[in-house]
C-alpha positions in Angstrom: 6.3 12.1 -2.5 7.4 10.3 0.6 5.4 9.5 3.3 7.2 10.0 6.8 7.4 6.8 9.2 4.7 8.6 11.6 2.1 8.7 8.9 2.8 5.4 7.6 2.4 4.0 11.0 -1.1 5.3 11.4 -2.2 4.2 7.8 -3.9 0.1 7.8 -5.3 -1.7 5.0 -9.1 -0.8 5.0 -10.0 -4.4 4.5 -8.1 -6.3 7.1 -6.3 -3.5 9.4 -3.0 -5.1 8.2 0.2 -3.1 7.7 0.8 -1.2 4.7 4.1 -1.2 2.7 5.1 1.9 0.9 6.4 1.6 -2.4 7.4 5.3 -3.4 8.4 4.4 -7.1 5.0 3.0 -7.9 3.4 5.6 -5.6 1.7 2.5 -3.8 0.9 1.5 -0.6 0.8 -2.4 -0.6 -1.2 -4.7 1.6 0.5 -8.7 2.0 -2.6 -9.9 3.6 -5.1 -9.0 0.9 -2.4 -8.6 -2.1 -3.8 -5.4 -2.9 -2.0 -2.3 -4.0 -3.6 1.0 -3.0 -2.5 4.3 -5.1 -1.3 7.3 -3.9 -2.2 10.6 -6.0 -1.7 14.0 -5.2 -0.1 13.0 -1.9 -3.4 11.5 -0.9 -4.0 7.8 -0.4 -7.0 6.1 -1.8 -7.6 3.5 0.3 -10.7 2.1 -1.4 -11.1 -1.6 -2.8 -12.5 -0.2 -5.9 -9.3 2.1 -6.6 -6.6 -0.9 -5.6 -5.1 -3.3 -8.0 -4.4 -6.9 -7.2 -0.4 -7.8 -6.7 1.1 -10.7 -8.1 3.1 -13.0 -6.3 6.1 -12.1 -7.7 5.8 -8.3 -6.8 5.1 -9.7 -3.3 8.0 -11.7 -3.0 10.1 -8.6 -4.3 8.7 -6.5 -1.3 10.9 -6.0 2.0 10.1 -8.3 4.5 
């Protein structure tokens, strides 16, 4: 699945309302501010804090700026 630019521009982190970064290989949307990765399953973003996983500092460093 790929998220187009228009769709990605509309999605924000439900906690801080910050920009999300699409990681296609992991099928996740990542919020730098809250250090959370939200899964995308069956082409549906699951933007619930309970569904998210913590992102390590190493993972954050590897993300595009």
